[in-house]
DOZABA-515985 format. One record per atom (N, C-alpha, C, CB): residue number from 1; atom name; x, y, z. Coordinates in steps of 0.05 Angstrom, whole numbers. Glycine has a CB too. Example, Ala and Ser with C-alpha at 12.3 -4.5 7.8 and 13.67 -1.06 7.14 Angstrom:
2
(rec 1; "N"; (264; -114; 156)) (rec 1; "CA"; (246; -90; 156)) (rec 1; "C"; (264; -66; 156)) (rec 1; "CB"; (226; -89; 181)) (rec 2; "N"; (257; -45; 142)) (rec 2; "CA"; (273; -21; 143)) (rec 2; "C"; (258; 1; 157)) (rec 2; "CB"; (282; -12; 114)) 
# end
This chain:
105
(rec 1; "N"; (17; -22; -2)) (rec 1; "CA"; (7; 0; -13)) (rec 1; "C"; (19; 26; 3)) (rec 1; "CB"; (-23; -1; -12)) (rec 2; "N"; (40; 29; 14)) (rec 2; "CA"; (56; 51; 14)) (rec 2; "C"; (73; 61; -18)) (rec 2; "CB"; (77; 44; 38)) (rec 3; "N"; (70; 38; -39)) (rec 3; "CA"; (85; 44; -56)) (rec 3; "C"; (63; 64; -69)) (rec 3; "CB"; (98; 20; -71)) (rec 4; "N"; (39; 57; -63)) (rec 4; "CA"; (14; 78; -73)) (rec 4; "C"; (11; 103; -70)) (rec 4; "CB"; (-8; 73; -64)) (rec 5; "N"; (23; 111; -37)) (rec 5; "CA"; (18; 135; -26)) (rec 5; "C"; (45; 133; -21)) (rec 5; "CB"; (-4; 139; -3)) (rec 6; "N"; (64; 148; -34)) (rec 6; "CA"; (93; 160; -34)) (rec 6; "C"; (102; 171; -2)) (rec 6; "CB"; (93; 188; -56)) (rec 7; "N"; (73; 184; 3)) (rec 7; "CA"; (80; 202; 26)) (rec 7; "C"; (76; 190; 49)) (rec 7; "CB"; (66; 226; 26)) (rec 8; "N"; (64; 166; 49)) (rec 8; "CA"; (55; 156; 73)) (rec 8; "C"; (75; 136; 80)) (rec 8; "CB"; (26; 145; 72)) (rec 9; "N"; (99; 136; 67)) (rec 9; "CA"; (121; 125; 70)) (rec 9; "C"; (146; 138; 77)) (rec 9; "CB"; (124; 114; 51)) (rec 10; "N"; (142; 173; 77)) (rec 10; "CA"; (155; 185; 82)) (rec 10; "C"; (158; 187; 114)) (rec 10; "CB"; (149; 202; 67)) (rec 11; "N"; (175; 199; 140)) (rec 11; "CA"; (175; 198; 169)) (rec 11; "C"; (150; 226; 160)) (rec 11; "CB"; (211; 202; 191)) (rec 12; "N"; (163; 241; 151)) (rec 12; "CA"; (152; 276; 149)) (rec 12; "C"; (120; 269; 151)) (rec 12; "CB"; (162; 297; 111)) (rec 13; "N"; (100; 252; 135)) (rec 13; "CA"; (76; 254; 137)) (rec 13; "C"; (63; 249; 164)) (rec 13; "CB"; (68; 241; 119)) (rec 14; "N"; (42; 256; 166)) (rec 14; "CA"; (19; 264; 187)) (rec 14; "C"; (14; 241; 207)) (rec 14; "CB"; (-11; 270; 171)) (rec 15; "N"; (15; 229; 220)) (rec 15; "CA"; (12; 210; 223)) (rec 15; "C"; (-22; 215; 243)) (rec 15; "CB"; (40; 197; 233)) (rec 16; "N"; (-32; 192; 252)) (rec 16; "CA"; (-56; 195; 266)) (rec 16; "C"; (-76; 224; 270)) (rec 16; "CB"; (-47; 186; 290)) (rec 17; "N"; (-100; 220; 279)) (rec 17; "CA"; (-119; 234; 281)) (rec 17; "C"; (-109; 269; 293)) (rec 17; "CB"; (-138; 216; 300)) (rec 18; "N"; (-95; 271; 308)) (rec 18; "CA"; (-74; 288; 322)) (rec 18; "C"; (-55; 306; 295)) (rec 18; "CB"; (-50; 263; 344)) (rec 19; "N"; (-46; 277; 277)) (rec 19; "CA"; (-29; 300; 258)) (rec 19; "C"; (-42; 304; 227)) (rec 19; "CB"; (5; 289; 255)) (rec 20; "N"; (-59; 290; 232)) (rec 20; "CA"; (-84; 303; 208)) (rec 20; "C"; (-96; 336; 215)) (rec 20; "CB"; (-117; 278; 209)) (rec 21; "N"; (-101; 326; 236)) (rec 21; "CA"; (-114; 355; 247)) (rec 21; "C"; (-90; 378; 246)) (rec 21; "CB"; (-127; 353; 281)) (rec 22; "N"; (-72; 375; 251)) (rec 22; "CA"; (-45; 396; 245)) (rec 22; "C"; (-48; 388; 221)) (rec 22; "CB"; (-13; 392; 260)) (rec 23; "N"; (-47; 377; 205)) (rec 23; "CA"; (-39; 387; 184)) (rec 23; "C"; (-58; 397; 164)) (rec 23; "CB"; (-24; 372; 174)) (rec 24; "N"; (-80; 403; 178)) (rec 24; "CA"; (-104; 419; 165)) (rec 24; "C"; (-107; 441; 172)) (rec 24; "CB"; (-128; 410; 168)) (rec 25; "N"; (-91; 445; 200)) (rec 25; "CA"; (-93; 473; 200)) (rec 25; "C"; (-74; 483; 191)) (rec 25; "CB"; (-96; 484; 221)) (rec 26; "N"; (-41; 472; 196)) (rec 26; "CA"; (-22; 474; 179)) (rec 26; "C"; (-21; 483; 151)) (rec 26; "CB"; (-13; 456; 180)) (rec 27; "N"; (-30; 463; 141)) (rec 27; "CA"; (-53; 473; 113)) (rec 27; "C"; (-51; 499; 108)) (rec 27; "CB"; (-86; 470; 119)) (rec 28; "N"; (-78; 507; 121)) (rec 28; "CA"; (-91; 526; 127)) (rec 28; "C"; (-69; 560; 128)) (rec 28; "CB"; (-105; 515; 154)) (rec 29; "N"; (-52; 558; 147)) (rec 29; "CA"; (-42; 582; 147)) (rec 29; "C"; (-19; 583; 127)) (rec 29; "CB"; (-34; 588; 174)) (rec 30; "N"; (-14; 557; 114)) (rec 30; "CA"; (12; 552; 89)) (rec 30; "C"; (-14; 567; 70)) (rec 30; "CB"; (26; 508; 78)) (rec 31; "N"; (-21; 571; 67)) (rec 31; "CA"; (-45; 572; 42)) (rec 31; "C"; (-48; 604; 38)) (rec 31; "CB"; (-80; 557; 51)) (rec 32; "N"; (-59; 613; 63)) (rec 32; "CA"; (-49; 639; 69)) (rec 32; "C"; (-28; 654; 62)) (rec 32; "CB"; (-47; 639; 86)) (rec 33; "N"; (-6; 643; 79)) (rec 33; "CA"; (18; 649; 80)) (rec 33; "C"; (34; 652; 41)) (rec 33; "CB"; (29; 625; 103)) (rec 34; "N"; (25; 629; 29)) (rec 34; "CA"; (23; 637; -3)) (rec 34; "C"; (18; 650; -13)) (rec 34; "CB"; (16; 630; -16)) (rec 35; "N"; (-22; 653; -8)) (rec 35; "CA"; (-34; 675; -21)) (rec 35; "C"; (-16; 710; -23)) (rec 35; "CB"; (-61; 675; -3)) (rec 36; "N"; (3; 710; 11)) (rec 36; "CA"; (7; 731; 7)) (rec 36; "C"; (39; 743; 4)) (rec 36; "CB"; (-8; 740; 24)) (rec 37; "N"; (54; 717; -6)) (rec 37; "CA"; (76; 730; -22)) (rec 37; "C"; (75; 717; -52)) (rec 37; "CB"; (106; 723; -6)) (rec 38; "N"; (55; 725; -54)) (rec 38; "CA"; (44; 725; -85)) (rec 38; "C"; (46; 760; -89)) (rec 38; "CB"; (4; 710; -89)) (rec 39; "N"; (52; 761; -114)) (rec 39; "CA"; (40; 798; -120)) (rec 39; "C"; (13; 803; -132)) (rec 39; "CB"; (59; 817; -144)) (rec 40; "N"; (14; 823; -127)) (rec 40; "CA"; (-27; 822; -140)) (rec 40; "C"; (-46; 805; -117)) (rec 40; "CB"; (-33; 795; -180)) (rec 41; "N"; (-69; 814; -129)) (rec 41; "CA"; (-95; 801; -108)) (rec 41; "C"; (-106; 771; -129)) (rec 41; "CB"; (-129; 833; -103)) (rec 42; "N"; (-107; 747; -103)) (rec 42; "CA"; (-114; 730; -118)) (rec 42; "C"; (-146; 730; -103)) (rec 42; "CB"; (-94; 703; -119)) (rec 43; "N"; (-168; 728; -127)) (rec 43; "CA"; (-197; 730; -115)) (rec 43; "C"; (-201; 697; -119)) (rec 43; "CB"; (-221; 755; -135)) (rec 44; "N"; (-191; 675; -101)) (rec 44; "CA"; (-202; 664; -98)) (rec 44; "C"; (-214; 655; -65)) (rec 44; "CB"; (-191; 654; -113)) (rec 45; "N"; (-224; 637; -60)) (rec 45; "CA"; (-240; 622; -35)) (rec 45; "C"; (-229; 617; -11)) (rec 45; "CB"; (-248; 595; -42)) (rec 46; "N"; (-230; 621; 5)) (rec 46; "CA"; (-230; 613; 33)) (rec 46; "C"; (-220; 581; 32)) (rec 46; "CB"; (-262; 617; 47)) (rec 47; "N"; (-244; 574; 22)) (rec 47; "CA"; (-232; 545; 19)) (rec 47; "C"; (-209; 534; 0)) (rec 47; "CB"; (-253; 529; 10)) (rec 48; "N"; (-210; 546; -24)) (rec 48; "CA"; (-194; 540; -37)) (rec 48; "C"; (-164; 539; -30)) (rec 48; "CB"; (-199; 551; -53)) (rec 49; "N"; (-162; 569; -22)) (rec 49; "CA"; (-133; 569; -8)) (rec 49; "C"; (-126; 548; 21)) (rec 49; "CB"; (-131; 603; 3)) (rec 50; "N"; (-151; 542; 38)) (rec 50; "CA"; (-146; 526; 53)) (rec 50; "C"; (-132; 498; 38)) (rec 50; "CB"; (-169; 525; 69)) (rec 51; "N"; (-155; 488; 21)) (rec 51; "CA"; (-145; 460; 3)) (rec 51; "C"; (-114; 461; -12)) (rec 51; "CB"; (-169; 456; -26)) (rec 52; "N"; (-116; 475; -17)) (rec 52; "CA"; (-82; 476; -36)) (rec 52; "C"; (-66; 490; -19)) (rec 52; "CB"; (-79; 495; -69)) (rec 53; "N"; (-61; 496; 12)) (rec 53; "CA"; (-45; 496; 25)) (rec 53; "C"; (-45; 475; 42)) (rec 53; "CB"; (-44; 514; 33)) (rec 54; "N"; (-65; 448; 48)) (rec 54; "CA"; (-61; 431; 59)) (rec 54; "C"; (-51; 418; 29)) (rec 54; "CB"; (-82; 421; 77)) (rec 55; "N"; (-54; 412; 4)) (rec 55; "CA"; (-46; 399; -15)) (rec 55; "C"; (-2; 416; -13)) (rec 55; "CB"; (-73; 408; -48)) (rec 56; "N"; (-1; 439; -18)) (rec 56; "CA"; (31; 457; -12)) (rec 56; "C"; (40; 435; 11)) (rec 56; "CB"; (28; 498; 5)) (rec 57; "N"; (19; 436; 41)) (rec 57; "CA"; (41; 424; 65)) (rec 57; "C"; (41; 395; 50)) (rec 57; "CB"; (28; 422; 105)) (rec 58; "N"; (35; 380; 41)) (rec 58; "CA"; (26; 346; 42)) (rec 58; "C"; (61; 350; 26)) (rec 58; "CB"; (-15; 329; 19)) (rec 59; "N"; (45; 354; 0)) (rec 59; "CA"; (75; 359; -25)) (rec 59; "C"; (103; 372; -12)) (rec 59; "CB"; (67; 384; -53)) (rec 60; "N"; (97; 392; 0)) (rec 60; "CA"; (128; 400; 22)) (rec 60; "C"; (135; 386; 47)) (rec 60; "CB"; (128; 431; 35)) (rec 61; "N"; (122; 366; 56)) (rec 61; "CA"; (125; 340; 72)) (rec 61; "C"; (138; 327; 53)) (rec 61; "CB"; (99; 325; 84)) (rec 62; "N"; (130; 315; 31)) (rec 62; "CA"; (141; 300; 24)) (rec 62; "C"; (172; 309; 10)) (rec 62; "CB"; (123; 287; 10)) (rec 63; "N"; (169; 325; -2)) (rec 63; "CA"; (188; 331; -17)) (rec 63; "C"; (213; 342; 10)) (rec 63; "CB"; (175; 353; -42)) (rec 64; "N"; (211; 349; 31)) (rec 64; "CA"; (230; 350; 57)) (rec 64; "C"; (246; 334; 67)) (rec 64; "CB"; (219; 354; 76)) (rec 65; "N"; (229; 304; 58)) (rec 65; "CA"; (234; 278; 65)) (rec 65; "C"; (251; 270; 40)) (rec 65; "CB"; (206; 260; 71)) (rec 66; "N"; (251; 278; 17)) (rec 66; "CA"; (265; 273; -6)) (rec 66; "C"; (296; 287; -9)) (rec 66; "CB"; (245; 282; -28)) (rec 67; "N"; (298; 322; 4)) (rec 67; "CA"; (316; 325; 12)) (rec 67; "C"; (329; 320; 38)) (rec 67; "CB"; (316; 340; 7)) (rec 68; "N"; (324; 304; 54)) (rec 68; "CA"; (329; 305; 80)) (rec 68; "C"; (325; 315; 105)) (rec 68; "CB"; (341; 306; 80)) (rec 69; "N"; (311; 342; 98)) (rec 69; "CA"; (304; 365; 116)) (rec 69; "C"; (281; 357; 132)) (rec 69; "CB"; (299; 393; 101)) (rec 70; "N"; (276; 335; 133)) (rec 70; "CA"; (238; 328; 146)) (rec 70; "C"; (242; 333; 173)) (rec 70; "CB"; (222; 290; 144)) (rec 71; "N"; (263; 320; 190)) (rec 71; "CA"; (266; 336; 226)) (rec 71; "C"; (292; 346; 230)) (rec 71; "CB"; (261; 313; 256)) (rec 72; "N"; (280; 370; 239)) (rec 72; "CA"; (310; 381; 250)) (rec 72; "C"; (302; 387; 280)) (rec 72; "CB"; (324; 411; 233)) (rec 73; "N"; (309; 401; 299)) (rec 73; "CA"; (313; 408; 327)) (rec 73; "C"; (303; 431; 325)) (rec 73; "CB"; (341; 409; 340)) (rec 74; "N"; (275; 431; 339)) (rec 74; "CA"; (260; 462; 339)) (rec 74; "C"; (237; 463; 318)) (rec 74; "CB"; (284; 489; 329)) (rec 75; "N"; (234; 492; 301)) (rec 75; "CA"; (215; 505; 278)) (rec 75; "C"; (232; 475; 255)) (rec 75; "CB"; (225; 553; 268)) (rec 76; "N"; (222; 474; 236)) (rec 76; "CA"; (232; 460; 207)) (rec 76; "C"; (217; 484; 203)) (rec 76; "CB"; (223; 426; 192)) (rec 77; "N"; (245; 500; 195)) (rec 77; "CA"; (236; 528; 176)) (rec 77; "C"; (240; 523; 153)) (rec 77; "CB"; (249; 555; 180)) (rec 78; "N"; (253; 508; 145)) (rec 78; "CA"; (261; 485; 109)) (rec 78; "C"; (232; 488; 105)) (rec 78; "CB"; (276; 438; 108)) (rec 79; "N"; (230; 461; 119)) (rec 79; "CA"; (187; 458; 113)) (rec 79; "C"; (171; 466; 112)) (rec 79; "CB"; (169; 451; 122)) (rec 80; "N"; (168; 494; 122)) (rec 80; "CA"; (152; 516; 121)) (rec 80; "C"; (155; 530; 99)) (rec 80; "CB"; (155; 531; 140)) (rec 81; "N"; (186; 534; 93)) (rec 81; "CA"; (187; 555; 67)) (rec 81; "C"; (176; 536; 45)) (rec 81; "CB"; (223; 568; 57)) (rec 82; "N"; (192; 503; 41)) (rec 82; "CA"; (180; 489; 15)) (rec 82; "C"; (152; 490; 16)) (rec 82; "CB"; (189; 460; 12)) (rec 83; "N"; (137; 478; 31)) (rec 83; "CA"; (105; 484; 33)) (rec 83; "C"; (104; 505; 22)) (rec 83; "CB"; (90; 487; 58)) (rec 84; "N"; (102; 533; 29)) (rec 84; "CA"; (96; 564; 25)) (rec 84; "C"; (107; 563; -7)) (rec 84; "CB"; (116; 589; 49)) (rec 85; "N"; (125; 547; -10)) (rec 85; "CA"; (131; 559; -45)) (rec 85; "C"; (110; 541; -51)) (rec 85; "CB"; (167; 553; -66)) (rec 86; "N"; (105; 509; -42)) (rec 86; "CA"; (99; 501; -63)) (rec 86; "C"; (63; 500; -65)) (rec 86; "CB"; (116; 475; -66)) (rec 87; "N"; (52; 510; -37)) (rec 87; "CA"; (19; 515; -41)) (rec 87; "C"; (24; 552; -51)) (rec 87; "CB"; (-5; 508; -3)) (rec 88; "N"; (44; 558; -55)) (rec 88; "CA"; (38; 591; -77)) (rec 88; "C"; (44; 581; -104)) (rec 88; "CB"; (64; 624; -71)) (rec 89; "N"; (47; 554; -121)) (rec 89; "CA"; (53; 553; -137)) (rec 89; "C"; (36; 538; -146)) (rec 89; "CB"; (73; 551; -139)) (rec 90; "N"; (13; 523; -128)) (rec 90; "CA"; (-11; 515; -128)) (rec 90; "C"; (-33; 533; -134)) (rec 90; "CB"; (-14; 504; -108)) (rec 91; "N"; (-23; 563; -127)) (rec 91; "CA"; (-52; 574; -119)) (rec 91; "C"; (-41; 581; -154)) (rec 91; "CB"; (-61; 605; -85)) (rec 92; "N"; (-14; 599; -155)) (rec 92; "CA"; (-12; 603; -194)) (rec 92; "C"; (-22; 579; -223)) (rec 92; "CB"; (25; 605; -200)) (rec 93; "N"; (-21; 560; -210)) (rec 93; "CA"; (-30; 546; -224)) (rec 93; "C"; (-67; 545; -232)) (rec 93; "CB"; (-19; 525; -213)) (rec 94; "N"; (-68; 547; -202)) (rec 94; "CA"; (-112; 542; -201)) (rec 94; "C"; (-118; 565; -214)) (rec 94; "CB"; (-136; 543; -164)) (rec 95; "N"; (-108; 591; -205)) (rec 95; "CA"; (-115; 605; -221)) (rec 95; "C"; (-113; 608; -252)) (rec 95; "CB"; (-108; 619; -211)) (rec 96; "N"; (-93; 607; -260)) (rec 96; "CA"; (-85; 599; -287)) (rec 96; "C"; (-107; 584; -305)) (rec 96; "CB"; (-61; 581; -283)) (rec 97; "N"; (-111; 564; -287)) (rec 97; "CA"; (-130; 532; -301)) (rec 97; "C"; (-171; 548; -305)) (rec 97; "CB"; (-129; 491; -261)) (rec 98; "N"; (-165; 572; -286)) (rec 98; "CA"; (-196; 572; -280)) (rec 98; "C"; (-200; 594; -299)) (rec 98; "CB"; (-208; 578; -245)) (rec 99; "N"; (-178; 612; -307)) (rec 99; "CA"; (-184; 640; -321)) (rec 99; "C"; (-177; 629; -352)) (rec 99; "CB"; (-161; 669; -308)) (rec 100; "N"; (-162; 618; -358)) (rec 100; "CA"; (-162; 595; -385)) (rec 100; "C"; (-186; 578; -390)) (rec 100; "CB"; (-139; 572; -382)) (rec 101; "N"; (-214; 570; -369)) (rec 101; "CA"; (-235; 564; -366)) (rec 101; "C"; (-260; 580; -372)) (rec 101; "CB"; (-233; 558; -349)) (rec 102; "N"; (-248; 618; -381)) (rec 102; "CA"; (-259; 634; -374)) (rec 102; "C"; (-280; 641; -341)) (rec 102; "CB"; (-266; 633; -395)) (rec 103; "N"; (-275; 626; -321)) (rec 103; "CA"; (-271; 646; -299)) (rec 103; "C"; (-267; 675; -290)) (rec 103; "CB"; (-258; 640; -294)) (rec 104; "N"; (-267; 683; -278)) (rec 104; "CA"; (-257; 704; -267)) (rec 104; "C"; (-247; 695; -243)) (rec 104; "CB"; (-274; 724; -265)) (rec 105; "N"; (-227; 697; -238)) (rec 105; "CA"; (-210; 695; -214)) (rec 105; "C"; (-196; 713; -191)) (rec 105; "CB"; (-193; 684; -222)) 
# end
């Protein structure tokens, strides 16, 4: 099963209910921070921001594990930075896809 879910094989993957709740909260913060670092105004809903932030956090966890910076002593600043960058890229992709479909974003 872990070969189907590469994030699950990572030691950075959230585990247990508390880990997933923390990831959702972390993802919401990451989504908001990602929108703040992007220039201009992003007209996307808060729900989409949270979902993209959660995806950014999960991909950021996975990338952190891949480059070997999954766990550090103290705050994992590098994992935060990676997650914010990934979420910002996801926000840009989302905006481009929605604009391409004729939606005003």
